[in-house]
N, C-alpha and C positions, 0 to 999 in steps of 0.2 A: 212193805207197803204195796208193792206191785205184784207179789206172788199170786194173789188171787186172780189176776188177769190171765195167768196160765190156764186156769180152769175155765174162765169165761170164754177164752178163745178156743179152748178144746171143744166146747159146745158149739161155738160159731164155726169152727173148722169142720166138724161133722156135718153141720147144717149146710155150709157152702159147698162141700164136696159131694154130698149125697142126696140132698132134698130133690134136686131135679131128677136124679135117678129114681128116687122113690115115686115121684109123681108120674114119670113115664112108665114105671113098672105097674102102677095102678091104673094106667090107661089114658094119661093126659096126652093130648095132641101137642106137637112141638110149638105151635103158635099160641097155645093156651097156657104154656108154662109161666110166662111173665105175670099174668093176672093172678095165678096161684101164689106167686112170690110176694104179692102186694101186701100180705099180712105183715111182713117184716118192717117195711118202711112206715106203714100207717101206725102200727103200734109204737114205733119209736117216736113218731111225730106227736102222738098223744101222751105217751108215758113219760118221756124224758124231761120235758119242762115241768110237768107236775111233780115228779120225784125230785128234781132239782130245787124247785120252790119249797117243797116240804122239808127236804134235808137241810136247806139253809135255815129253816125255822126250828129245827129239832136240836134239842140238847138234853141229855139225861145220863143216867148211870152207865149206859152202854155206848154213849158217844153221840156223834152227829151223823156220820155217814154209815157207820158199821151196822146199825139195825137194818138198813136197806140192803146191805150186802147179804145178810142172812136170809131175809124174806125172799129175795130174788133167787138165792142159791137153792132153797128148798123147792120152790115151784119149777125152776129150770130142770133140776135133777129128775123130778117126777115126769116132766114132759119128755125128757130124753129117753126115759124108760118106756114111755107109751108110744112115741112116734113111730118106731119101726113095726109096731103091731097094729097099725091102723088098718081096719078092714075095708075102707073105701077111700077114694080120692078126696072127697070133701072132708072126711074126718081127718085125713092127713093134713089138709090145708088148715083145718081148725087147730090141730096140734101145733103146727108151725106158728100160728097166731099166739097161742098160749106160751110156747117156748120163747118166742121173741119178746113178748111183753115181759116175761120173767127175767130174761137176760138183761133187758134194759133197766129193770129195777135195780139190779146189781151194778151194771156197767156205768151208768151216769154218775153215781156218787164216786166211783173210782177215779174218774177224770178230775172232779172237784177236789178229791182227797189229796192228790199231788199238788194242786194249786194251794190248798190249805197249808200243807205241811212243809213246803219248801220255799225258800226265798227266791226272788226272781232269777238271780244268776245261777241257780242250780236246777231250774225247771227244764231246760233243754236236756240235761242229763237224766232228770227224773222221768220225763216222758219217753226218752229213748230207752231207759231201763224197762218201762212198761212195754215198749215195742219189742224188746228182747224176749220178755215172757210171753207176749202175744204170739210172736213168731215161733217160739219153742212149743207152746201148747198146740198151736194150729198145725205145726209140722207133724207132731206125733199123732194128732187126731186124723189128719189127712192120710197118714200111712197105716192107720189101723186096719182097714179092709185088706190091704196088701199083706200086712204082718199076719193077720188071722188066716189068710188064704195060703200063703207060701211058706210060712214058718210053723203055724200051728195046725194046719190041715182042715180048717173050716171050709165049708162049701161056699163058692162064690157065684153059684148059679141057683136061681129059685127052684124049689122042688116042684112048684106048679105055678101057672100064670097068676099074677096078682100077689104072690107071696114075696117077701124080702129074702135075699140070700142071707145065710148065717153070718157072713162077714159084716154085713150092714147092721143086722140086729145086735150082735154082740159088741160091735164098735160103739153103738149108742148106749148100751148098758155100762160099758167101761167109762164112757164120757160122763154119764151121770154121777158116777162115784168120784172121778177125778175132779169134776167141777165143784162138788160139794166140799170135798176135803181141802182143796187148795184155798177156797174162799174162807173156810173155817180157820185155816192157818193164819191168814191175814187178820181176821177178826181177833184171834187170841193173841197174836204176837205184836200188835200195834197199839199205840195209844193215840188219842186225839187231843189237840189243844182246845180249850174252852173258847167260846165266842169272845170273851174279854181278853184272853191271851192273844188271840188272832188279831183283835183290834189294836193291840199294842204293837204288833209287828207291821201294821199297815203303813205303807208309804202314801204320800199324797199323789193321787192320780190326776192327770191332766184331762179331766172330764168336765162336762157341763153340770150345773146343779140339777139337771134333769135326771141324773142317776140317783138322786137322793130317794130314800124310801117313801117320803110323803108326797113326791111329785106325781101329778097326773094331769092330763089335758082336760079342757072343757068337754062336757058330754057331747056337744054338737060336733066336735072333730071326729070322735069315734063313730057317731051316727052317719055322718057324711061319707066317711071311708067305708063303713059297713054297707051302705046303700050301693056304693060304686062296685064293691067286690061281689055283692049278692047279684046285682044286675049282670056283671061280667060273667059270673057262673052260668046264669040263665042264657045269655047270648051265645056262649060256647056250646051249650046243650042243644041249641036250635039246629045248627047244621048237622050235628050228630044224628038227631032224630030225622031231619028232612032227607038226608042222603043215606040214611041207614049205615052210618060208619061203624067202625069196630066198637063193641060195647065197652071195651076197656077205657075208651075216652070219656065215658061217663064219670069215671073216678076222678079224672083231672077236673072236669067241670064241677063235680060235686064238692071236691076239696076247696076250690075257689069260692063257691057259694057258701060252704060251711064256715070258712074264714070270715066272710062278710057277716054272717049271722052272729059269730062270736063277738065281733066288734060292735054290732048293734046291742047285744046283751051287755057289753062293757059300758056303752054309753048310757043304757038304762040304769045300771047299778050306780054309776056316778051321779046321774040326775036325781036318784033317790037318796044320795048320800051314803051308799053302801060301798065305800071304797076299800075297806079292809078285807079284801078277799083275793084268792089266788088268781082268778081270771083277770081282774083289773090290773093286778101287779104284773102278770106275765105279758099281757098285751101292751101295757105301758113300757115295760122293759124292752119289748121287741122294737118299739118305735124309737127308743132312746139309747139303743146299743151304740157302743163306741165305734169310731170311724174304722179302726183296725178290723173290728168284727165284720163290718159291712163289706170291706174290701176282701177279706178272707172268704166271705160267703160265695163270691163268684168262683174263687179257686176251688172251694169245696164242691160246688155244684158240678163242675166239669170232671173233677177227680172221682167223685162217687158215681157219677153217671157211667164212667168207664168201668169201675169196679163191679157195678151191678150187671153190666153187660157180660163181664167175664163169669161171674158166679152163675148167672142164668144159663148162658149159652155154651160154655166151654165143653161140657159133656156131649151135648148134641152136635157141636161143631166138629169135635175131634172124632167121634164115632162115625159121623157121616162123611166128613171130608178126608180123613186119613185112614179109616177102617172100612168105609163103604157100606155101612149098615145102619138101619134104624129099628131093627128087630130086637126089642129089649129082652127077649127070652133066649137070644142066641149067645153062644159062648164068646164069639168075637166082640159083640156089643159090650158084654160085661167085662171082657178084657180091656177094652178101650175106656170104659167108665172107671175101672180100677186104676188104669194109668193116669187118668185125669186127677183122681183123688191123690195119687202119689205125687203128681206134678204140683198140685196145690200144696202138698207138704213141702216140696223143694222150695217154692217161692217163699213160704213162711220160714223155712230154715235160713235161706239167704237173708230174709228180712231180719231175723234175730241177729245174725252176724253183722249186717250193715248197721242195725240200730245200736248195737253195743260198741262197735269199734270204728266204723267208717264215718257215720253221720256226725257224731260229736267232733271227730277230728276235722272234717271239712268245715263244720260250723265254726270251730274255733279259729280257723285261719281265713275264712271268708265271712259269711254271716248266714243266718238261718234262711233268709229268702233265696240266696244263691244255691244253698244246699238243697232246698226243696225243689227249685227249678231244675237243677241237674238231675235229681232223682225222678221227677215226673217225665222228663225227656227220655230217660232210660226206660221207664215203664211204657211209654208210648211206642218205643221201638220194639220192646218185648211183645206187646200186644199185636202189632202189625206183622211181626215176623212169622207168627203162627200160620198165616195165610200162605207163606212161601215154602213151608216145610214139606218134605216128602217122607221122611222117616219120623214116626211119632216120638221115638226116643229122643230126638233132637230138641223136643220141647224144653228140655232142661236148660238149654241156652237162652231161650225166651224167658224162662222163669227168673233168670238172674236180674234182668231189667225190671220185671214185675215185682220181684222181691225188694229191690232198691226203692221203687216207688211206694210200695206198701209200707215199708219201714218208715219212710219220711212222712207219709200221709197220717200215720198213727202218732207221730211225734211233733213234727215242726209246726203245723198249724196251731196246736194246743200250746206249745211253748211260746209262740208269738202272741197268741190270744191272751193268756193269763196275765201278762204284764199290763194289759189295758183294762182289766176288770176290777171293780171294787170288791174287796174281800167279802163283804156281807151279802154279795149277790153272785158269788162264784158258781154255786150250784145251778141257779136258775138260768144264768147266762150260758153255762155249759149245756143245759137242756135246750135252750133256744138255738144255740149253735148247731145242735143236732138237726134243726129244721133244714139246714143247708147240706146235710147228708141225706135226709129223708126225701126232700122235694125232688132231687134228681132221680132218686130211686123210683118214686111214684111215676115221674115222667117216663123213665126207662120202661117201667112195667106197662105203661099205657101205650107207648108208641113203638117199642122194639118188636112186639108181636106183629104189628101192622107192617113194619119195615121188612122184617124177615119174610113174611108171607107175600106181600104185594110188590115190594121193591127188589128184594133179593131172591124171589122165587123159591123160598124154602131153604136157601143156602145160609145156614146160621153162622158160618165162618165169617161172613161180612159184618155181623154184629160186633165181632172182636175188632175188626178194622175201624169201625165207628168209635169203639172205645179207645183205641190208640190215638185217633185224631183228637178226641176229647181231652186226653192227657196232655197232648202238645199245646192245646189252648190254655189249659191250667198252668203249664210251665211258663208261659208268657205273662199271664195275669199276676202271678205271685210276685214278680219283680216290682210291681207298682204298689204293693201293700206297705203300709206304715208299720214298722216294727219299733215299739217303744224302747226296747233295749238298745237299738242302734241310735235312736234319737237322744237317749240319755247317755250314750257312749259307755254302756255297761258291757262287760264280757258276756258272750252268748252262753257260756257254761263254765263251770269250774269243777 
């Protein structure tokens, strides 16, 4: 069931460890890198709830979720082959957009797949098994440039300015093959329960009747909210224009205004009696999501804000703070960039170990909330400690804490969430839950560039400190989340 995630995270691992390097090699300024990364969260924001809604409604000879696994695998593999051959910065940004949209097509149904196939008291173990394969795939992916450089003799320095090193190019080629084959393995080796069979497994959820398929609010409610959100987007745009603030902030204002427009369209559809469509369903489900999901939204916000700061800025932070260079064509810069890729590999390896052995053990003897809080605290310490390092090799100790947080972020929120969701909406709610991963990434992309440039005077290492503080906040918030398994006095995992 979870083996396909090895390939998905192989692709994500290559993306997280090398895309900033690719952007810098193609001439991106350090304060412009966050806006180029905006492709990833925006595509997730749009694609995941749509795919979740569609997969909930899909059933055929090839199953419910598996057709989406295959479609995403094909396009992601193609994007991985094309990305390192991008001739310009903007083509590379476009390829990131395509790659991330394709990964989301495969990834979102994988989350719902575990919720479909496992009873509640096995879901902690199911999601930690996903965490193991995620960590394993990302570890190997992050180490690929190092392996190709030091073991197989490929060049780690560009032949000319604007070209990718061989280590990066061939890592992406290998990633495309691994991703496709691992997802294909899950498709071939698993079966899916029919909607009727799933309904027979369903336990009565302690939710309001608003979660029923036929429920929707009066059109006026959507219209009022739509007007408020649209006006809010315009009001935020005004000071950006008036004071000529960073252009990245337009994305934040535009996203708020766009959400308002979607609500206005939803109200229009309902007023005309056209309630059987995906937009009405997704917006209504967003407003009627369970209390557990609302509480987890805040935890996810601060967790993923931190992760995005790490993925964007670790290469720039380490090469400038610990190696003392910003010259992307220099040998020492590429040495530092390869070290960062390797360190990303280590935190993923630690995550695989923690996810398979440590987190289920802690969850069994405490509960999932305490397990997640401890892990997030460890991650915050790991982030903040990088600022104090003198020897780049000592980053491996920081990565222990980061790995523990990453393992828990990939497992515990989903294990807590699935117990509160109606089975017939597992996919769409998993997609909506992705909003609270995507929104902090959009916010990070819009304000981190400003913070690094104007508050930290180009010292990107302080972006990682901000990420550490964000994880500390998430560690406190998760204590207040309602876990249905605890309320029902069910074991956290078996």
